[in-house]
C-alpha positions in Angstrom: 89.2 83.6 118.1 88.9 81.6 114.8 89.8 83.4 110.9 87.9 82.9 108.3 89.0 80.7 105.0 91.4 82.8 102.3 89.0 84.2 99.4 90.2 83.3 96.3 89.0 85.5 93.5 90.7 85.4 89.8 91.1 89.3 89.5 91.8 92.4 91.5 88.7 93.8 90.8 86.6 91.2 92.2 88.3 91.9 95.7 88.1 95.8 95.4 84.5 95.1 94.8 84.5 92.8 98.3 86.5 95.8 100.1 84.1 98.5 99.5 81.2 96.2 99.9 82.6 95.0 103.7 84.4 98.0 104.0 83.1 101.2 102.6 80.0 101.2 103.4 79.5 101.7 106.9 82.4 101.7 110.1 84.0 98.7 111.8 84.0 98.9 115.2 86.6 97.2 117.4 86.3 95.2 120.2 87.1 98.0 122.4 84.7 100.3 120.8 86.8 102.4 118.2 85.1 103.4 115.4 86.8 102.5 112.2 86.5 104.2 108.9 87.5 103.1 105.2 88.0 104.9 102.0 87.8 103.2 98.8 91.4 104.4 97.9 92.6 102.5 100.9 92.4 99.4 98.5 95.3 100.4 96.5 97.4 100.8 99.8 96.5 97.5 101.3 96.6 95.3 98.1 99.4 96.4 96.2 103.0 96.4 97.4 105.9 97.5 96.0 108.4 95.5 94.4 111.8 96.4 93.8 111.8 100.0 92.2 109.1 98.6 89.8 105.2 99.5 89.0 103.7 98.2 92.5 102.0 95.1 91.8 98.7 93.3 93.2 99.4 91.1 96.2 97.4 88.2 96.2 98.6 87.1 99.7 97.8 90.3 100.9 93.9 90.0 99.1 93.0 86.6 100.0 93.2 88.1 103.8 90.7 90.3 103.2 88.2 89.0 105.6 90.9 89.3 108.4 90.5 92.8 108.7 87.6 93.1 110.4 88.2 90.1 112.1 91.4 91.3 113.4 90.3 94.3 114.8 87.3 93.0 116.2 89.7 90.0 118.2 90.4 91.1 122.0 93.4 88.8 121.9 95.3 90.4 119.3 98.9 91.8 119.9 98.4 95.8 119.8 101.3 98.0 119.7 101.6 101.5 119.0 102.8 102.6 115.3 106.4 103.8 114.3 106.3 107.0 112.4 109.3 106.5 110.2 109.6 110.5 109.1 109.9 111.6 112.8 111.8 108.4 113.7 109.6 108.0 116.9 106.9 105.9 118.2 103.1 107.5 117.5 100.7 106.8 119.7 97.9 107.8 117.4 98.5 104.6 115.2 97.6 101.4 116.5 99.3 98.3 115.0 97.3 95.1 115.2 99.3 91.5 115.3 97.1 88.4 114.7 97.6 84.8 113.3 101.5 85.2 113.7 102.6 87.3 110.8 99.5 89.4 109.7 99.3 93.1 110.3 96.6 95.8 110.3 97.2 99.2 111.3 94.7 102.2 111.9 95.5 105.8 112.7 93.3 107.5 115.8 91.7 110.9 113.7 89.7 111.5 117.0 88.0 109.9 120.6 87.0 106.5 119.7 87.7 106.9 115.9 89.6 105.9 113.6 90.7 105.6 109.9 92.1 102.5 108.2 95.9 102.9 107.3 96.6 99.4 105.6 96.8 95.7 106.4 99.6 92.9 105.1 101.5 89.7 106.0 104.8 90.6 107.3 107.8 88.8 106.1 109.8 87.1 108.4 113.1 87.8 106.5 115.3 89.0 109.4 118.4 87.4 108.1 121.8 88.5 109.0 121.9 91.5 111.0 118.7 92.0 110.1 115.2 92.5 112.2 112.3 91.1 110.5 109.2 93.2 110.4 107.1 91.6 113.0 110.2 91.6 115.5 110.6 95.4 114.7 107.0 95.9 115.7 107.3 93.8 118.9 110.0 95.5 120.1 108.1 98.5 120.4 105.8 99.4 123.2 102.6 97.7 124.1 99.1 99.9 122.7 96.9 100.3 126.6 
């Protein structure tokens, strides 16, 4: 599936406006019929990242891929996995993690039959390094979404 080009704006507020227009007006329907809803507040979690105990920082690399969220959810060829619940330390069948373009991740949480809410989207780092497993490797070690 073809993915759209990166979106380049000058400010976070321009990306926020685009997010609200594209995603918060009506749900996105996945390739397999799941209705995914977005809230305006989801923007902060999806497009800001924590940087070494400092205030959250706007992530241009996340924001430039804003149009990829919809395409990833609608891509029948995307990799799909069951999400990890870090609080309960177990896999959560109500969370679906999608990987596209090698390292772009979109997470949704099921809220009912064929209904879900958007959780986040990000470019996964591949900094496994000595003894560390990269984010993508951790996701791929988990069970596939059936």
